[in-house]
N, C-alpha and C positions, 0 to 999 in steps of 0.2 A: 628950306633944306630939301635937297634932292632925295629921291628914293633910289635905292640901288637899281640900276637899269636892268630890266628883265632880259632885254636882248643881249646885254653883255653877259648876264648869267648864262643864257642859253649858249652863247658862243664859248664861254668858259667851260661849260659842261661838255661841249663837243671836243674842245681841246683836251679836256681831262681824259677823255676816252683814248686819246693818243698818248698823253703824258703818263697815265697811270692806269692800271687795271681797274675797270669800273667796279665799284662795290656792289652794284645791283646784280651782277652776274657771278658773284664769288660763291664758291661752294664751301669754303672753309677759311678759317683764320689764316692759314698758311699761304693762301693764294692771293693776298691783297697787296703785294709789292709790285713795283713797276716791272713790266715785261717788254714794253715797246717804248722805251724812253727816247724822247726827242733829243737830238744832239744839242749840247749846251751852246755850240756855235750858232745855232739857229734860234735858241730861246734863252731865257734867263739873262737877257742883256739889258733890258730897260725896266723902269718902274712900271710901265704899262704891261710888260710881260708878267711881272710879279703880281700886279693887281688882277690880271685875268686868272691867274692860278688861284689867287685868294677867293675870287668869286666862285670858282669851281669848288673850292673847299666849302664855302657857305652853302652852295646848292646841294652838295653831297651830305652835309652834316644836318641841314635843316630837317629832312624827313626822319631823323633820329629823335626829334623832340616835338615836332609840330602836331603830333596827334597824342600828346601826353594825356589828353582827357580820357583816353581809354584806361590809363593807369588808375583812374579814380574808381573803376569797377572793382578793384581789389579792396576797396574800403566799404563803408556802410551806407552811403547816401546816394550813390550813383549806380545805376545798372547798365552794364555793357552786355548786350545780348549777342554780340558778334561784332565784326568790323567790316568796313568797306575796303579794306586793304587788299592789295594784290600779292599773290604768293611769291613773285619773283622780282617785280619792278620796284626798286627802292623809292623812286619818285612817288609811287602810289602806296607808300607806307609798308613796304615788305618787312621792315624791321619789327613791326608789331604783329605780323601775320602769324596765325597758328597758336598764339599764346592763350592761356586760360585767364580771362579777365573776370572771374568770379571771386568772391571773397574767400571761399574755401572750396574744397573738392577732394576727391580721392587723391591722397598723396600731396595735398597742398598745391598751391599754384606755382611754387618756386621752381618746378621742374619743367616749365613750358616756355621758357624764354631763350631757347638756344639761338634762334634767329637774331634776336636782339643783341646777344653777346657777339655774334659774328659781325653783324653790321656796325656795332659800336667800334670794333677794331678796324673796320673799314674806314670809319671816321678818323681814328688815330693815324692810320697810314696816309690818309689825304692831307691831314694837318702836317704830319712829319715831312711830306713831300714838299710842301710850301716852305716850311721853316728851314729845312736843310739847304734847299737851293737858294733861297733869298739870303741866308747867312753867307753863302759863298759870294754873293754879289756885293756885300758890304765893303770889302777892301778896295773895290773899284768905283765906289760912289764918287762922283765928280765934285760934289760940294757937300758941306755939312747939311744943307737942306735936303739934298738927295738922300744922304745917309739916314736922316731922321725919317723920311718918308718910307724907306725900306724897313726901318726898325718898327714903324707903326704897323706895317703889313705883318711883320713877324709877331708883333704883339697881338694882333687880331687872331692870327693862326694859333698862337699859344693859348689864347683865351678859349678858342673852340676846342683845342686838344684837352685843356683842363676841364671843360664842361663834360666832354666824353668820358674822360677817366673818372671824374666825379660820379657820373652815373654808373660806371662799372663797379667802383668800390661800394657804392650805395646798395647795389644788388648782390654782388658776389664776394665782397670783402677783399681778400688777397687776390690779385690778378697779375698776369704777366705784364711787366713794364717794358715797353718797346719805345725807346727814346729817339730813334733815328730811322731813316729809310731802310727798309729791308731789301737787300739785293739778291739774297740766296735763301731758298727754303731752309737749308741746313742751319741758318742763323736762328730760326725760331722753332725748329723741330725738337729741340731739347730744352727750350727756355722754361724755367720753373716759375711758379707764382711768387711775386715779390710780396713781402709783408705789407699790410695795409698802411702801416706808419710810413714806410718808405714811399709808397705811391702817393699818399696824402701830402707828403713834403714836396714831391715832384709837382703835384697839382698846385700847391700853394705857391711854389716858385714860378709856375706858368702864370698864375693870376697876378702875382706881384710884378713880374716883367711887363705884363699887359698894362697894369695900372700905371707903371712908370713911363711907358712909351706911348700910350694912346692919348688922343687929344681930349680936352675937357668936353667937347661937343663933337659928335661925329659929322663928317662932311656929307654923308648920305644916310637916309633912313635905312636901317637894316645893318649898318656897320656899327661896330661897338665903340664905346668911348670909356673914359675913366670910371664913371659911375657903375657901368656894367661890371668891369673887372673887380672893383671894390665890393660890389654887392655879392658877386659869386665867391669872393674870397671870404667874406663874412659868413655866407651860407655854409661853405666848407667847414669853417671853424665851428659853427653852431652844430652841425652834424657830428663833427669830431667830439665836441663836448658831450652831446647826447650819448654817443656810443661809449664814452668813458664814464659817464654818470649812471646810465641805466644798464650798461653792460651789453655784450653781444655774445652770449655763450655758444651760439651755433658756430661762431668763428673761433675754433679752438686754439688758433695761434695768437689770438689777441687777448691781452691782459688789461682790463680797465684800470684807470688811475684817477683818483679823485683830484689829485694835483693837476693832471693834464686837463681834466674837465673844467676846473676853475679857471685855469689860464686860457683855455679855448673860449669859454663863455665871455670872458673879459675882452679877448681879442675880437671876437665876433661883434660885441656891442660897440667897440671902438670903430670898426669898419662901417657898421650900419649908421652910426652917429655921423661919421664923415659924409656918407652919402646924403643923409638928411640935411645936414647943415651947410654943405660947401658948394652945391651945384644949382641951387635955385629951383629944384624940382617940386612940382605940386601935383596933387591929385587931379584927375580928369575934371574939367570944368570947375576947378577950385574946390572940389569935394561937395559942391552944392547938390542937394537931393533932386532938384528939378521938380517937374510936375508928375502927378500920378493919377491916371484916369479912374473913373468909377468902375465898379465891377462890370465885366462884359464889354468894356470899351478899351481901345488901345491906341487912340489917336495921340494921347499924351502919355508918354512912357518916361519913367525916371531916367536921370542921366546915367545911372549904372548900366542900364541896357545899352546905351549908345557907346559905352566904353568897349563893347565887344562887337562893334560894327566898324566898317571902314571910316566912319566919321572920327574915330579916335586915332587913325593912322598919323604918326608923327607927334602925338601928344607926349608931353614930358613924363607922364606917369608910366608910360611903356619904356622902361629903361633899356631893355634889349628885346628885339623882335626878330623873327624870321619873315622876310617879305614874301608876298605872293602877288602874282601879276594879273590875275583876272582873265577876262575874255581873250581868247585866241593867242594865249602865251604858252599854253601847256605847263604853266607854273601856278595854277590856281589852287586855292585851298578847298577842302571838301567839308567844311563845317556844317553847311546846310544839309548836305547829304546825310551826315551822321546824326544831326540833332533834330532835323525837321521830318515831317511826314509826307505821305504820298501826294497830298495836294500842293506841295511845294516842290515843283519840278521833279516829281517822282522820287523824292527823298525817302530814306529807308528807316528812320528812327532807330539807329543802332544804339543810341545813348539816351537814357531817360532818367528822370529823378525817381528815387524811391519814395514811397509814401511817407516814410519816417522823417524826411527832411522838412516837411511842411511845418511840423511842430517846433522846429528850431528858429523860425522867424518870430521875433519878439514883438511885443505890443508897443505902439507909438505912445500910448498913454502912460504906461508904467515903466517901460524899458526892460521888462522882464518877460518870462515865458507866459504864453496864454494857456488857458485850459486845453488839454489835448483834444485834437479833433476826433470826432466819433465816426468811424466808417459805418455806412448804412447801405443795405441792399435795396434798391428800388423794387426788385421783384418780391422781396420779403415784406416790406412795410408799405409799399406803394410809392409812386413817384412824388406825389404831393407831400407826403410826410418826409421822405428822404431829402427833398430839396428845400424844405422850409423849416425843419427842426433846428432850433438854435445849436450852434457848434457842430452840426453835421458836416462831414467832410464834403458833402455834395451841395451844401447851401452856400451860394456865392457870398452871402453876407458874413460867413464865418471868416472870411479873408480880409475884411475891412479893418482899417486902422492897424495894419501890421507893417513891419520893416518894408520900406519901398523896394528893397532888393528882391522881395518875394515876387512882386508884380513884374519886375524886370527879368527875373530868372526862370520862373516856371509858369505853366498854365494849368488851370483847373477847369471844372465844367463851366461853360458859357464864356470863358475867355476867348478872345479872338486874335487872329493874326492875318496878315495879307498872304493870299495864296498866289501861285505863279504857274503858268504854263507857257512853254516856248519863250521864256524870259519876259513875258507880259503878265501884268497883274490880272487876276480873275476876281478880285474883290475880297471883302472880309470873309474869313472862314472860322466859324465858331467850333470850339472843341467841346464835345460831349463824349465822355468815356464810353466805349463799346457801341457807338452808333456807326462809325466808320463809313463816311461818304454818304450819309443819308440826306435826301432833299427835303427841305422844310417847306411844307405846303400849307395852304389855308386850312386844310382839313386836319393836319397833324401838329401844327405849332402849339396848340393848347395842350398837347400831351407833355410839353417840356415847360415846366413852371418858370424857367428862367428866360424864356424867349418872349418877344413881343411880335406884333405884326410886322415890324421893320425887318425881322429876320426871314420873312417869307421869301423864298427863292434862293436862299443861301444853301450851301452844301456843307455838312459838317466835316470836320477835320478827320481825314483817314489816317489814324495813327495806330496801325495794327501791331506795332512793335512794343507798345507800352503795356505793362501788366500792373501798374501802380495806380492808374487813374490820373497821372500827371504826365506832362510833356515839358520839354525845355522851351523857353523863349530865348534864353541866353544863347548867343552865337547864331540865331536864326535871323537872316536879313528881312527887313520890312520894305525893301526897295527893289523894283524890277531891274531887268537888264542883264543879269548874270544867271547862268545855270547852276545846278546843284554842285558841280565840280569846278566852277569858274570864279570862286570867291577871290577878292583882292584885299581881304583883311590881313594885316601883318600880325601874325600870332605871337603873343608875348611869352617870353621865357623868363623874364624878370620884370616885376611890376613894383612901383613904389609902395603900394599898399602892403605887399608882401614884406618889403624891407621894414616898414613900420612895425608889422607884427613880429618879425624876427628880432628886431631891436628890443621890443617889449619883452619877448621871451628870454633873450639873453640877459638883459639888465635885471630882470626879475630874479634870475638865479644869482647874479653877481651881488646884488644888494639884499638878497633874501626878502624880496618884496619889490614893488614897483617904485620908480622914481616919478617925478611930476611929468617929465616928457613922455614916458611910456603911457601914462594914463591919458595925457592929451592926445597922443597918436591914436589910441584905441577910440577915443571919442570923436576924432576927425573921421575915422572910418565909419563909425556908427552914424555920424551926421549924414553921410551920403545916403543912408537908409532912412533919414529923417527921425532917427531914434533920439531919445534924450541921452544925456551923459550917463555914464555908469553910476549906479547907486553905490553909496559908500561901502556897503558890505562886500562889493565885488573888488574892491581895492584894498581891503583891510589886512590881507595876508598874502604870502607868496602863493599859497594853494588856491585861494579864491581868485586871485588875479590870473593865475594860469588857466583856470576854468573859463575866465572871460576871454583870454587869448584864444583858447581852443574854439570857443563859440564863434568868434569872429573869423578864424581861419576856415571853419566849416562853411559859413555863409558867404564870406567875401571871395573865397578861392574855390567854390564849388565847381566841379567839372573842369578844373585846370590842371589836374594831375598831381596835386600836392598831398591830398589826404592819406593815400596809401603809404607814402613815404613818411608822413608824420606819425601814423600809427606804429610803424615799425621802429622808427628811431626813438619813440617814447616807450617802446615795449608795451603797447597798449592793446594788443589784439584781445587778450583775455578780458580786459576791462570793457572794451567796446562790444564784444560779442558774448562770450561766456567761457568758463574754465574748461579745461580738457575733460573728456568723458561725460560731459553733460548730456543726459539722456534726451532732453527736449531740444537742445540746440536753439537757434533763433529763427523763427518764421518771419517772412516778409509778407505784408498784406497789401490790399488796395483800398481805394475809397469805397468800394462796394462791399466791404467787410468780408473779404475772401482770403483764406490762406492760399497762397499760390503754391500749388502742390510741389513743384520742383525747386522752390526757393526757400529751403530751410538750410541754414548754414551752421557749421561747427557741431553738428549733432554727433555725439559719441566719438569725436575726433581724439586721437591719442596725442600725447605730448610730442611724439615724433612728427606728426602731421602739422602741428602748430609750428614746430621748428622749421619745417619745409615752407612755411609762409614768411618766416623771418629772414631767410637767406635763400639764395637761388642756386640751382644746380650748374656746375661747370659742365658744358655740353659733352655728352658721351663721345661724340664723333671727334671732338678736339682731343680728348684724353686718349682715344685710340691712336690718333696720329702722333701724339706727344706723350710718351709714358711718364715724363717728369711733371705733368700736370696732376696735382693732387685733387681730391674731391672734397667738397664741404661735407662734414660729418653726417648731417641729417639724410644725406643721399647715399651713404655707404651701405 
């Protein structure tokens, strides 16, 4: 299978600058329609024209989703201390720029995503431009095959538009529904927000059309096929079910319905079941756990690690991806820059695991949670004690015989990775919290109880961005040849493992408990971590099985942008953190037994501030331009 040609994407991007106002230089929602439209006599004549326009839409919509790992900062297990995004350049992640990616804060985090709102509407307009113009080509299609090809292009554009609108309603609830190309500012200057039910149906229709028109298997990696459309339609129904089941009181125009919830859970389960049964999709490398090296070594890493490297590009588990071109394409991903440290091409550690996630990795022996790790300060108790005490968070042996996904996802003291400079390997680089680029010499290696003489000459991993004592291994390449911003990993926006988990969640509600397939699917995911099957008490009731699903979503989807959306759709902020007006709030700590002074969340937060985390603010600038745009009640 071919990969979407990056040169064609670049050409399509250049053409898009002529065809439609580029979303990267837009100042407001109202300025995103075509202003320099190429005459239809010169374009929109052939399938190649339509394909080029579609590639431009993929290129413009990709940066609205391919840094969703930042969104995990709104939850409880990933810290986002800032972003590597550019303030104005959409290709460099401008949609995420300037947002508050902390779990809480003054006024909640929902008031800081104005740029995301605007750029999402840029994605709507790019998709509309393709859809409307290719639809005009249909009557002139020379053969049934030519018509079918054009309908496939429309289907892909409608899938992209549906994804964008799905993100809009997930964050803002009621939003303006713009169905076609906008040719005059006056067309949108007075448009009101459409009820969420109407927009949801519009999205559903987009996903359904895409499912009907797309091929079973895409012709190129990066282009969508039927499983993607069906997966997103199921996910839409699952979210709709949650909003109706758990309520969304911050959206005062929405009335939850138990009947709607039941129907949506059933519809979601049916769509996910079809994805699972009908397309021959499998987990990466068959779901086999692979090998897991001993503490301090990383020559043999579990298969889960390689799922997030270019080795997985084109794998059936990655149901839908946004492609990246790598070296010299100006279309590379920046995963290493965001997840790795200074020793890896000058990367910046913008995204790190929180200390608390380590305790979520279960025992290979029991399949249950281990005893909580004990933070210990080397300065307070001595290095030898801190690094040898059983169950100490600094003792490498405390991490033995745990879920293989732990070794594949995070690094703790004395874990190693390959460092790079100028795209060349500089060898193994051990992580020791707070050492920051220390040279290991014959005189000092004995000061580090986890090191041996083999470590002499190595330089410790400079990860000045971490405050937890952990850094990510997930998404960090272990092969040379590409700089920090030149990655060629195709970022997944829909994975089969997520479909497994969403099916389990939906059918658990439909049947008031799991069915056999749901249990089997969770066990398949656990097997990739080399864990035993779920214990019987984890499947004995709807409530117990939901806890098992949540556990797997935390571990399997960590730093993929799902957790924050999960917490909100389940109305779980109070459960995950603490109730309103809690005087203590929730501290975050490190392996060195430190309260991180600025990392206390939800302390004495009012109910209104919680509400401002469950729904997002309609941008003030857009309301000033359009007086018919109402505001979500927590921000009035």
